[in-house]
C-alpha positions in Angstrom: 10.6 -43.2 -28.3 9.2 -43.1 -24.9 7.2 -45.5 -22.6 4.3 -44.6 -20.4 6.6 -44.4 -17.4 9.3 -42.3 -19.0 11.7 -41.5 -21.8 13.4 -44.5 -23.5 16.8 -43.1 -22.8 16.4 -44.1 -19.2 17.0 -40.4 -18.0 15.2 -39.8 -14.6 11.7 -38.2 -14.7 10.8 -35.4 -12.3 7.5 -36.3 -10.9 5.3 -33.9 -9.1 5.6 -34.0 -5.4 2.5 -35.4 -3.8 0.5 -32.9 -1.7 1.2 -33.3 2.0 -1.8 -34.6 3.8 -3.0 -33.6 7.2 -3.4 -30.4 9.1 0.1 -29.1 8.1 -0.7 -29.2 4.5 0.2 -25.9 2.7 -2.8 -23.9 1.6 -3.4 -23.6 -2.0 -2.3 -20.1 -3.5 -5.3 -17.6 -3.6 -6.3 -16.3 -6.9 -8.7 -13.5 -7.9 -12.4 -14.7 -8.3 -13.6 -14.7 -11.8 -15.4 -11.6 -12.5 -14.1 -9.8 -9.4 -14.2 -5.9 -9.5 -11.0 -4.1 -10.6 -8.7 -2.7 -7.8 -8.3 0.9 -8.7 -5.4 2.6 -6.9 -6.1 6.3 -6.4 -2.9 8.2 -6.6 -2.9 11.8 -5.0 -0.6 14.6 -5.9 0.9 15.9 -9.1 1.2 13.1 -11.7 4.7 12.4 -13.1 7.1 9.6 -14.0 8.1 9.0 -10.4 4.5 8.8 -9.2 3.6 6.4 -12.0 6.6 4.2 -11.3 5.7 4.0 -7.6 2.1 3.2 -8.3 3.0 0.6 -10.8 5.3 -1.1 -8.2 2.5 -1.1 -5.7 0.2 -2.7 -8.3 2.8 -5.2 -9.1 3.2 -6.3 -5.4 -0.5 -6.6 -5.1 -0.8 -8.8 -8.3 2.0 -11.0 -7.1 0.0 -11.7 -3.8 -3.3 -12.4 -5.7 -2.6 -13.7 -9.4 -5.4 -12.8 -11.8 -6.2 -9.4 -10.1 -7.5 -6.7 -12.3 -5.6 -3.7 -11.1 -5.5 -0.2 -12.5 -4.2 3.2 -11.6 -6.3 6.5 -11.5 -4.7 9.8 -10.7 -6.6 12.3 -8.6 -5.0 15.2 -10.6 -4.8 13.3 -13.8 -4.9 14.9 -17.3 -6.7 12.0 -19.2 -3.8 12.0 -21.7 -0.7 10.4 -20.1 -2.3 10.1 -16.8 -5.8 9.1 -16.6 -8.0 10.5 -14.0 -9.7 8.4 -11.4 -13.1 9.4 -12.7 -12.2 8.2 -16.2 -10.7 5.0 -15.1 -13.9 4.1 -13.1 -16.1 5.0 -16.0 -14.1 2.8 -18.3 -14.4 -0.1 -15.9 -18.1 0.2 -15.9 -18.3 0.5 -19.6 -16.0 -2.6 -20.1 -18.3 -4.7 -17.8 -21.5 -3.7 -19.6 -19.8 -4.5 -23.0 -18.8 -7.9 -21.8 -22.3 -8.6 -20.6 -23.8 -7.4 -23.9 -21.4 -9.5 -26.0 -22.3 -12.6 -23.9 -26.0 -12.0 -24.8 -25.3 -11.4 -28.5 -23.3 -14.7 -28.6 -26.5 -16.5 -27.0 -24.6 -17.2 -23.8 -27.0 -17.2 -20.7 -25.5 -14.5 -18.4 -26.8 -12.8 -15.4 -27.0 -9.0 -15.5 -23.8 -7.5 -13.6 -24.4 -6.4 -10.0 -22.3 -5.2 -7.2 -19.3 -2.8 -7.5 -17.4 -2.6 -10.8 -14.4 -1.5 -8.9 -12.9 -1.1 -5.4 -10.9 2.2 -5.1 -8.0 2.1 -2.5 -6.4 5.4 -1.7 -2.7 5.6 -1.9 -2.4 7.3 1.6 -0.7 6.0 4.7 -3.0 8.1 6.9 -6.2 10.2 6.9 -6.3 13.2 4.7 -9.8 14.9 4.7 -9.2 17.2 1.8 -7.8 14.4 -0.4 -10.4 11.8 0.5 -13.2 14.3 -0.3 -11.8 14.8 -3.9 -11.4 11.0 -4.2 -15.0 10.5 -2.9 -16.3 13.1 -5.4 -14.5 11.5 -8.3 -16.1 8.2 -7.6 -19.5 9.9 -7.5 -18.8 11.7 -10.8 -17.8 8.6 -12.6 -21.4 7.3 -12.1 -19.8 3.9 -11.8 -20.9 1.5 -9.0 -17.6 1.6 -7.0 -16.6 1.1 -3.3 -14.1 3.3 -1.6 -12.0 1.8 1.2 -10.2 3.6 3.9 -6.5 4.7 3.9 -3.7 2.2 4.6 -2.9 3.1 8.1 -2.3 2.9 11.0 -1.0 -0.6 10.8 2.0 -2.6 12.2 3.4 -3.1 8.8 3.8 0.6 8.4 5.8 0.7 11.6 8.0 -2.0 10.1 8.4 0.0 6.9 9.4 3.2 8.8 11.9 1.2 10.7 13.4 -0.2 7.6 13.7 3.3 6.0 15.3 4.6 9.0 17.8 1.9 9.1 18.6 2.3 5.3 19.4 6.0 6.0 21.7 4.8 9.0 19.4 6.5 11.5 18.6 3.2 13.3 19.7 -0.2 13.9 18.1 -2.7 11.4 17.3 -5.1 14.4 17.2 -4.4 18.1 18.6 -7.8 18.9 21.9 -7.3 17.1 24.7 -6.3 19.4 26.1 -3.4 17.6 25.4 0.3 17.4 25.0 2.8 14.7 27.0 5.9 15.3 24.3 8.1 13.6 21.4 6.3 15.3 18.6 8.7 16.4 17.5 8.9 20.0 14.3 10.8 19.1 12.0 10.4 15.9 9.8 13.0 14.3 7.1 11.1 12.5 6.1 13.5 9.8 2.7 13.2 8.2 0.3 15.2 6.0 -3.4 15.7 6.4 -3.7 17.9 9.5 -4.6 17.1 13.0 -6.4 13.9 12.4 -3.6 12.6 10.4 -1.2 13.4 13.3 -3.4 11.5 15.8 -3.5 8.4 13.6 0.1 8.6 12.9 0.7 8.5 16.6 -0.7 5.0 16.7 1.9 3.7 14.2 4.5 5.9 16.1 3.8 3.9 19.3 4.5 0.7 17.5 7.7 2.3 15.9 8.9 3.5 19.4 8.4 -0.1 20.7 10.7 -1.3 17.9 13.4 1.3 18.4 13.1 1.8 22.0 13.4 5.6 21.5 10.6 8.4 21.7 8.6 8.9 18.6 6.2 11.9 18.2 4.1 12.8 15.3 4.1 16.2 13.5 2.1 17.7 10.6 4.1 18.6 7.4 1.4 20.8 6.2 0.9 22.9 9.5 3.7 25.6 9.8 5.7 25.2 13.0 4.5 21.8 13.8 7.7 19.9 12.9 9.9 22.5 14.7 7.7 22.4 17.8 8.0 18.5 18.1 11.7 18.7 17.5 11.9 21.2 20.4 9.7 18.9 22.6 11.8 15.8 21.9 15.1 17.9 22.7 13.5 19.1 25.8 12.8 15.7 27.1 16.5 14.6 26.5 16.8 13.6 23.0 20.0 14.8 21.2 20.2 13.3 17.9 16.9 13.5 16.0 15.6 12.0 12.8 12.8 12.6 10.6 10.7 9.5 9.5 8.3 10.5 6.8 4.9 9.0 7.4 3.9 9.5 3.7 4.0 7.2 0.6 5.4 10.0 -1.5 3.1 11.5 -4.2 0.8 13.1 -1.6 3.7 15.3 -0.2 4.3 18.4 -2.2 7.8 18.5 -3.8 10.4 20.0 -1.3 8.2 19.6 1.7 10.1 16.7 3.4 13.5 18.6 2.8 12.1 21.7 4.3 10.8 19.8 7.3 14.1 18.2 7.9 15.9 21.6 7.7 13.2 23.0 10.1 14.0 20.4 12.6 17.7 20.5 12.2 18.0 16.8 11.6 18.6 14.0 9.0 15.6 12.5 7.2 14.9 8.9 6.0 13.1 8.3 2.7 9.3 8.3 2.2 7.7 5.0 2.6 7.5 4.6 -1.2 6.8 1.1 -2.8 7.8 -0.7 0.4 6.3 -4.2 0.0 3.9 -3.5 3.0 2.3 -0.8 0.8 1.3 -3.3 -1.8 0.1 -5.9 0.7 -2.0 -3.2 2.5 -3.5 -2.1 -0.7 -4.6 -5.7 -1.6 -5.8 -6.3 2.0 -8.1 -3.3 1.8 -9.5 -4.6 -1.6 -10.1 -8.0 -0.3 -11.6 -6.8 3.0 -14.1 -4.6 1.0 -15.1 -7.7 -1.0 -15.2 -10.0 1.9 -12.5 -12.3 0.3 -10.1 -14.2 2.6 -6.5 -12.8 2.4 -4.1 -15.0 0.6 -2.4 -16.4 3.7 -5.7 -17.7 4.8 -6.7 -19.4 1.7 -7.3 -23.1 1.9 -8.7 -25.1 4.9 -6.4 -27.2 6.8 -7.4 -30.9 6.5 -7.6 -32.7 9.8 
């Protein structure tokens, strides 16, 4: 038998902690607004188990940052069997929203006719790639769904952080400049390898400057999909005094053709870090692009300090 103040056994009762008053109060965690458009991750490249696992991890990170988020995956080169195409996913989003509206009317519920985008499409690309973006844009148009397409994820300081982590994981850089130890295999020149042509190289150069500031070594961008680009940048770095080079893939993974990164590292005659993959920053930037498109405050800004 228990009493209003606790169990009769006299065991202590864990009471909820009172909210901290004042300006330093922690903000309430953000949640996805009711009826918000779906986040559709546009995955480039050849579909496969590895690409799907990566995309699902990115989506999981985004959901953890914004509970209640309706997030889906559409493949630019999907087959609509195991890997649904972007066009099909968007059309399905539109059909579901229409069905919910019609069901509400049939149940006698007063509901406003749906307006605005049914989905926000976020390309799983670190940098610009005109050819891929044209295909993604065309898929959005062909779906006939009211959807909004965001920009790619970079350049961004979080991507410089991700590149630094991947290099340190491969033993090609120190994890932290402040630590008083050296890495025997640490590179003194970094080739930032991206795909998407000259525009992608220029955009990667911005993130490259941020990476150079973190590592205190020269960083130059090269195009994976332009013959001779990686070798030319390697020669330029060696000509300026760098002896031990490293390749830092500025790609998430699926957008780079199989074997392309290995071939680039061999061409440059240096070791390579892993692609960015599902590094947490990729999921966070995906969500950031989605929220910016909808004008929603990012999770860390949710809640207003009470003075």
